[in-house]
C-alpha positions as CSV (number, residue, x, y, z in Angstrom):
1,X,-2.0,-18.3,-14.9
2,X,-2.2,-21.0,-12.3
3,X,-4.9,-23.5,-11.8
4,X,-5.4,-25.6,-8.6
5,X,-7.8,-28.4,-9.2
6,X,-9.4,-30.5,-6.6
7,X,-12.3,-30.8,-4.2
8,X,-12.6,-30.0,-0.5
9,X,-15.8,-30.3,1.4
10,X,-16.8,-29.4,5.0
11,X,-19.7,-30.2,7.2
12,X,-21.6,-27.2,8.6
13,X,-19.3,-25.1,10.9
14,X,-16.3,-27.5,10.2
15,X,-14.2,-24.9,8.4
16,X,-14.9,-22.3,11.0
17,X,-13.9,-24.7,13.8
18,X,-10.7,-25.7,11.9
19,X,-9.8,-22.0,11.5
20,X,-10.4,-21.3,15.2
21,X,-8.4,-24.3,16.2
22,X,-5.4,-23.2,14.2
23,X,-5.5,-26.0,11.6
24,X,-5.2,-23.4,8.8
25,X,-2.7,-20.7,8.2
26,X,-4.5,-17.8,6.5
27,X,-2.3,-15.3,4.7
28,X,-2.6,-12.1,2.8
29,X,-2.6,-12.6,-1.0
30,X,-0.1,-10.3,-2.6
31,X,-0.1,-9.9,-6.5
32,X,3.6,-10.8,-6.6
33,X,2.7,-14.3,-5.2
34,X,0.7,-14.9,-8.4
35,X,2.9,-13.1,-10.9
36,X,6.5,-13.3,-9.7
37,X,6.8,-16.2,-7.4
38,X,7.9,-19.6,-8.8
39,X,5.4,-22.3,-7.9
40,X,8.0,-24.3,-6.1
41,X,8.9,-21.3,-3.9
42,X,5.3,-20.1,-3.2
43,X,4.9,-21.9,0.2
44,X,8.2,-20.8,1.6
45,X,7.7,-17.2,0.4
46,X,4.3,-16.9,2.0
47,X,5.5,-18.4,5.3
48,X,8.6,-16.3,5.3
49,X,6.5,-13.1,4.8
50,X,4.3,-14.0,7.8
51,X,7.4,-13.8,10.0
52,X,8.1,-15.2,13.4
53,X,7.6,-19.0,13.8
54,X,6.4,-19.2,10.2
55,X,9.8,-18.0,8.9
56,X,11.3,-21.2,10.5
57,X,8.6,-23.3,8.8
58,X,9.4,-21.6,5.5
59,X,13.0,-23.0,5.6
60,X,12.1,-26.6,6.4
61,X,13.1,-29.1,3.7
62,X,10.4,-30.9,1.8
63,X,11.9,-34.2,2.9
64,X,12.4,-34.0,6.7
65,X,15.3,-36.5,6.5
66,X,17.4,-33.6,5.2
67,X,16.6,-31.5,8.2
């Protein structure tokens, strides 16, 4: 089980505008993400599965100095 704790709030229509503007990267939730993917690999696995440009993003190092 994983818990993500925090708070995010938006003004009316803000989230919709951010989605339309490309600020978010929506992705399909596959059960294997939850049950079989190590937390430190989750971001890269999701981006890799989206393909195309996202596959490149998936391989970027956490610290850009190593890029």
